[in-house]
N, C-alpha and C positions, 0 to 999 in steps of 0.2 A: 269631340274633344280628344286630345292626345293623352296617351298613358305614360309617356316617358319623354326624355330629353330629345329623342329622335336619333336617327342614324347619322345625322350630319356631323356630329362631333368627331366621328371617325375620319372625316375627310379633312379636318383641320390640319394645315401644314405644320411641320416641325421646323423651327427657325433657331439659329444661334443668336446669342445676344448681339453679336457684331452685325449680323445681317439685319436684324430687327432695327438696330440703331441707324444703320445706313438707309433703311427704307423710309424712316420718318424724319431724319435729320433735315432734308430739304425744306420741311415746313417751318424751320426756324429762320428762314430768310427774312431779313428785316429786323429780327430780334437779336442777331448775333452781336451787334455792337453793344447792346445793353448787357448781354451775357459777359462780354469782355470787361465792361465796367464793374459788374458784380464780382468777377474774378479779381480785379484790381482791389476792390474793397476787402475781399477775403484775405488777400495777401497782406494788405496794410494792417488789417485787424490781427492777423497772426504775428506780424512784426511787432505790433504794440504789445501783445501778450508776452512775446519773447523778451522784449525790453523790460517789461514789468517784473519778470522773474529774475533777470539779472540785477535789477535795482533792489529786489528783495534780498539777494545774496549780499550786495554791498551794504544794505541797511543792517543785516544780521551781523556781519563781520566788524563793521565800524561803529555801529550804534548799540545794538543789543548786547553783543558779547563784551564790549568795553563799558557798557552802561553810560554812554555819552549822549546827552540830549542835544548837544551842539552838532554832533555828527548825524543826528536824526533828520534835521529839517531839509537839508538839500536833497537827499534821495527820496524823502517823503513827498516833497512838492513835485519832483520829477515823476514819481510813481503816480501821483494823483493826476497830473497832466496827461501822462500816457494813458491812464485808465479812461479819462474823459474823451480823449482823442479816439481811442479804440472803440468806446461805446458808440460815439457818433458815426464812425465809419461802419461798424457792424449794423447799426440801425438802418443806415442808408442802403447798405448792401442787401440786407435781408428784405427790406421793403421792396427794393427794385427786383429782387429775385422772385418774390411773390407775384409781382406785376407781370414779369416775363412768363412765369409758369402758367398763370391764369390766361394770359393772352394766347399761349401755345395751346392750351386746352380748348379755348374757343375756336381757334383756327382749325385744329384737328377735328373737332366735333362737326364743324360746318363742312369741312372737306369730306368726311365720311358720309354725313347726312346728304350732301349734294350728290355724291356718287350713288347712294342707295336709291334716291328718287329717280335715277335714270335706269335702274335695273328692270328687267322684264317681269311680267306678272308671275311666271312660274317660279322665280326666285323666292317670292314671298309665300308661295304655296308650299315650298320645301323647307322654309325656315319659320320657326315660331316667333311671333311678334315679341313675346316677353324676352326671348333670348336675344333678339336684335336690339331691344331696348337696353339690355344689360351690356351689350357690346358698345353701345353708344354712350354709356355712362361710366361704369366701373372700368371697363377695358381701356377707354380713352384716358382715364385718370392714371392707370398703370403705365401707359406709354409716356405720359408726362413725367412720371417719376424716373423713367429710364432716360429720356432725352433732355429734359430741362432741369428739373430738381436734381437728378442724378449727376449732371455735369457740375452744377453749383456745389453739391455736397462733395463730389470728388475733388474739385479745385480747393475747397476749404480744407478738407482733410489732408490733401497733398501738401499744400503750403504750410499748414500747421506742423505736419510731421517733418517736413524738410527743415524748417527754421528751428524747431525744438531739437532735432537731431544734430544740426550744425552747432547750436549753442552747447549741447551736451558734449560734443567732440571738442569744442573750443575749451570747455572747462577741464575735461580729462578724457583725452582720446582713448587711452587704454581701458579705462573703466567703461566708457561708452561702447567700445568694440566688444568687450566681454559680455555686456548685457544685451546688445543687439543681436547676438548670436541666436537668441531665443525668438526674435521677431518673426522668422518664417513660420513659427508654430501657428500664428494667427491665419496666415494664408492657407496652411494645411488644413486647419479646422474648417475654414470657409469652403474649401474645395471638397472636403468630406461631406458636407451637408448640402451643397448646391444642387446636385441631381435630384435628391429626394424632395427638396423644397420646390423645385420647378414642377415636378410631377404632381405634388399635392396642391400647388397653386392652380394648375390647369384643372384639376378635378374640382376644386372649390369654385372656380369661375363658371365652369359648365353647370355645376349644381345651382349656383346663384341664378344663372339665366333660366334654368328649369323652374325654380321656385317662382320667379317673376312671371314666367309663362303660365303656370298653373293658376296663379292669382288673377292674372289678366283674363285668361280664358273663362274662369269660373264667374268672375264679375260680369264679363260680357255676355254670359249665358245664364244669368241669374234666374230668369223666368223658367228655363228648362230645369235648372237645379231645384227650384222650389216645386215646380209642377210635378216632377217625377221623383221628388223626395230623394235627391241625390246628395244630400248634405254629408252623409257618412262616406259615400264614395269619393266625393271631392276632398273630404278631410283625409281619407286614406291616400289620395294622390299627393296632397300637400305633404303629408307625413313621410311618404316614400322619398320625395325629392329633398325634404328638409333633413331626413336621415343621412342622405348622401352628403349634403352640405355640412351637417354636424360632424360626420366622421372626418371630412377633409379639414374642417376648421380646427378640430381637436388635434389632429395629427400635425397640422401646420404649427399650432401653438406649442406642441411638445418638441418639435424639431427646433423651433426658434429658441425655446427655453433651454434645451440641451446645449445649443450653440452658445448662448449667453453664459451659462454656468461653466462651460469648458473654457471660455475666454477669461472668465473671472479667475479660474485656477491658474491659467497661464500668466495673467497679470500678477497674481500674488507671488508666483515663483520668481518672476522678473524683479519685482520690488524687493523681495527678501534677498535676492542675489546682490542687488545694489547696496542695500543696507549692510549686509555682511561684509562685502568688499570695502565699502566706505568706512565702516568701523575700524577695519584693519588699517586702512590708509591713514585715518586720523591718528591711530595709536602710533604710527611710525612717523607722524609729523609731516607727511607729504600732502595733507589735505586739511582745509579748515572746515569748521562746522557749517559756516555759511555756504561754502562751496558744495558740501554734501547735501544740505537742504535744497539749494538751488538745483543740484543735479537730480535729486529725488523729485523735485517739483517738475523739472523738465520731463522726467520719465513719466510722472503722473499725468502731465499734459500730453505727452507723446503717445501713450498707448490708446487713449480714446480715439484720436484720428486714425491711428493704424487699425484699430478695431473697426472704426467707422468705414475705412476703405474695404475691409473684408466684408463687413455687413452690407455695404453698398453693392458688392458683388452678388450677395444673396438676394438683395432687393431687386436688382436688375434681372437676375435669373427668374425670380417670381414674376416680374413684369413682362418677361418674354412670353409667358403663357397668355397674357392679355393681348400682346402684339400678334401672336399666332392667330387668335380668334378674329382680330380686326383685319389682318391681312387676308384672311379667307373671304371676308366681305369685299375688300378693295380689289381683290383679284377676280371677282365675278364681273364679267363684261356685259355692258348693255347689248341688247340684240340688234339695235340700229344706231346709226350715227348720222350727223349732218353731212350733206354732200360736199365734196371738195369744190365743185363748181356749181353753185346754186342757180336755179332758173331766175331770170329777171322778169318773168311774166307778172302782170298785175293781178288784181283780185279776179279770181275765176268766176265764170257764170254758174258753174256747179254741175257740169256733166261728168258723171262718174262712169268709168268703163272698167269692169273686171274681166281680164282677158286670160283665159286658160290657167287660172291660179291653182297651184298645188302646194300644200303646206302640211308639215308635221311639227308638233311641239318638240322642243329639245328633250331628248331622252325617251320620247314616246315611241312605242312600237307600231301604233296604228296611224294612218294618214288622217288628218283632221278634215282636209279639203282636197278634192281631186278634180283637176281640169274644170274649175268653176268659171263660168262666163256669164255676164249679164251687163246691161247698161241702164243707167238712170239719168234722165234729163232734168233740167230745171223745172220745178212745178210738178214733177211726177212723184207718185207714191208707189214704192215697190215693197211688198211684204215678203219677208223670208220666214217660212214656217217649216215645221217638221217635228219629228219625235225628239225627245231629250237625247242629248249626246250626238245629234246629227251633224254638228259643226256650224250651227247658225251663229252663235256668239263669236266664233273665231273670225267671222267676216268683219265684225266691228273692231276687233283687235288689229286686223291687217289694215283697215281703213285709217285708223289713227296711228299706224306705224308703230305699234308696240312690238310688232315683228314684221319682217319682210317675207314675201312668198319664197318658197324653195324653187318654184318654177312659175312662169307666167308673169304677169304684171298688172298693176292697178294704176289707172291714169285719171287725172283730174283735168278736164278741158284739154285732153290730149297730151298732157305732160306727166311722165311717171312720178308717182309719189316720192320715189327716192331722190328726185331732183329738187324737192322742196325742203328748206330748212324745217326742222321739226316744229319750231315755235310758230312759223307761218302756216304750216300745214294744219296744225291743231287750232289755229285761229279760223281757218276756213271750214273745217269739219267739226260741227258741234255734236257732242255725245251726250245723250240723256241715258245714263247707265241703268242697269237693272236694279242696283241698290241705290236708294236715294242718299246721295252724299251731302252731309250737312257739316258745316264748320262750327266749332265751339265759339260762336261769335254772335253778333247781332243779326237780326233779320236783314237789315240793310247790307251788311257786309256779305251775307250769304248770297244775296242777289248780285251785288256789285262785283263779286269775283268772276262773274261771266265776262265783264269788260272793265278792268281796272281803270279808275279815273272817270267813270261815267258820272254824269250830273245827277242831282237829286231828282230832277224832272224825268230823266231817262229811266231811272230806277223805278220811280212810281208808275210811269207809263208801262213798263214791262210787267209790273205787279198787277196792274189793271187788266192788261191783255191776258194774263194767266189766271184771272178771276181770283187773285189773292189779296188785292188791296183791302177789301171789306173786312176780311177776318184779321188782317194785319193791324188795321186801325183799332180793332176791338181788343188787341193785346194790351197788357198793362202799360208798356212803354212804346207801343206802336212799332215803328220801324227800328227803334233802338232796343227792343226786347231781345234779350240774349237767349239763344237756343243752342242745343247740342244734339248729337246723334241719338241720345237716349231721352230727349226732352219729352216730358209728359204733357207739355203745353199744347203741342200740335199733333194732330192725327196724321196717319199715313198719307191721306189724300191732301192735306194741307202742306205737308212736307214736299209732296210730289209737285204741287203747284208752285212752291218756291223754286224747285229745280227747273220747272218750265219757264218761270220768270227769268231765271238765270240764263237759260238757253235763248230766250227771246232777246235778252239784252246783248248776248254775244253776237247775234245776227250773222251767223255764218251762212254761206250759200248752200252748204250740204249739211243735212241733219241725219244723225243715226240714232234711232230709238231702240234700245235693247230692253225688251219686255217692260214697256212703260206702265202696265197695269198690274204687274206682279205684286202680290201682297195686299192688294186693295180689295175691299168688298165691292159688291155690285153697285151700291150707291156712290161710293167714292170713285170707282172707275167711271161711272156715268158723269160725275161732276167734272172730271178732267178732260172729257172728250172735246168740248168746245175750245178750251185753251190749247189742246193738242192740234186742233184743226187750224187755229190762228198761227201756231208755231210752224206748221208745215206749209202754210200758204207761200207759194212762190219759190220754195226750196226743193232741191233734189232730196227726197226723203227715203231712207231705207229703214223699215221697221222690222225688227227681229222679234218675233212673238209667237206664243202658243195661242194667245187670245185672238180669235178671228172675228171679233165684233166690228172691227173697222175694215174687214176684208172687202165688203161691197164697195168701199170708196177707192180701193187700190186700182192703179192703172195696170198693175201686173202682180201676180203672186208666184213666188218660187217655192216649190216644195223640195226641201233638201233632206236626203237620207244618206247616212254614211259618207258625208262629204261631197255628195254629187247631187245635181239637180235632177230629180226624177219626174217632175211635172211642172209646167208653167202655163199661165193663162190668166184670164180674169175670173172673178168669183163665180159668176153664173156658168161660165164655160166649164170650169173645173168641176162644179157640182154636177153638171149634166153628164160628164164623163164617168162619174162613179168610181174614180180611182183613189189614189192615196189621199188627195185633198178632201174628197167627199167623206172618206172614213174619219179623217181628223175632225171635220166639221160635225159629223154625227156624234163623235165622242164628246163634244162640248154641248150638244143640244140640250141636255137636261142639267148641265152644270152651270150655265151662265144665262143671263137674260137674253131675250130675243134681240137680233140686230136691229130690227125695226124700232124696238123700244129705246135702244141706245141712241137712235137718230132723232128722238123726240127732243123738243126744247128742254134745256136744263133750268129748272126753277131756282130762283135766287134763294128761296127759303129752305132748300133741301139742306139738312145738316151735313157737316163734313164728317 
């Protein structure tokens, strides 16, 4: 478990609001015409409000001040019609703005999610899952505020401020000029607070990601938490991260509240200035009461959008902190890419040749593989074994092209793996990983993901070949029973047989088994031997394992240590040499069942 947010936050790039906006603006392609319509609606709504205020001035001077009911009806009906028109336009504009904003959020989230799925394994080892989850949710929403909602809000505030200011100047330009001198105070107030708000927003987002990480890790390791009575330790971890979030949230709230109160004072000064000058103008007979009320109304309507523009600047500044965290993810590059000129070769027979491969993980000081060479033909089983950390599992990552070798090459039927499109290559090479991967879905869907679009008959045939059909039919809903990675309905051996069924359905010519019996007890391991043999039949099979119970079946065994092959041969040959393999085999002698026992028939009534 991690004890803090990790060192990665220090690597997050610093962006200006303009740079962040330009980075994500291209994702609005196809939505811009709707944004234009929204802007037109905000403009018409602002015009309607301006006209309503002018009608209020007319109604005051001609009807209220004179007490004439006859003079009331004409401006009243116009005012009502203007209000209805403005309400309809505002409804249409706001509804469309919401639609555009949510579409942008969906598009951005899918864009980031698709990018994340192409990143190499070491990226996920360096970033906490909870923090990545926070970036895909809260930070995406922040960018939407900057790019979509922010533009709509800016357009609405700008149009409103423009029309109200123009109407105020039309009524009395000198009075308007006198009062607008104070308008820059709003900008100065926003500028004063923007830097602090960006800093505290970044701290809050990092803390929020850390909280999500702690909760996700603790729930994912609930057995460890309970077995080792780590409740207090986990509570302290959560409290530590929550304290950071609490401090950032309180500071953010104080900054925003201080800004709001400062703006209120500025607005009050402006309004008092207008009233004072207006009273003097009325006393000299150069202004009517209706004009003064209309002017004050324009001013009352004008300051909120002016304040909104300034507040929008603060909102965009805060959103930039989210953009920085998301840009860090988007700037991470996949380790491999599809070839520019792909091979046109058909389905390969399955001959794998590893030729002088050397590889080091990004940022690692030690070489994972050094000058590794071997060949596996169709129908052959090659076992790669050795001590922990020897580089065995690195072979599977290179075969699936999670990475490319630093030197040397890997070929499939004589064609370098780099020449295959990733989708095709991974269709030909089936991986049964060390961790049994289970989707939160039905049993049927878990098997069918091996070959999307497979028929019911093919799915059931794969389950039968994996010795999984019988226990599946005993489940409450059979193949429609929902399972998940933490499902208590299925044992480790049953989940592994589902994975074998998935691999059988995929039917690739090359099979990579990465520690297929890890985490299984002796009986469960024994139960999957027959399905594994069916799966391996006719395929070029590379088994990466510490468990040597299938070693007598292997056509060749490679003993790897420190990234190099130190011994190779068949099971009995290697035992007779008394070298590294013999020592590995002896270390298991009292830990697992005898290989001969594993080769016995598997009884159908053996519990899973």
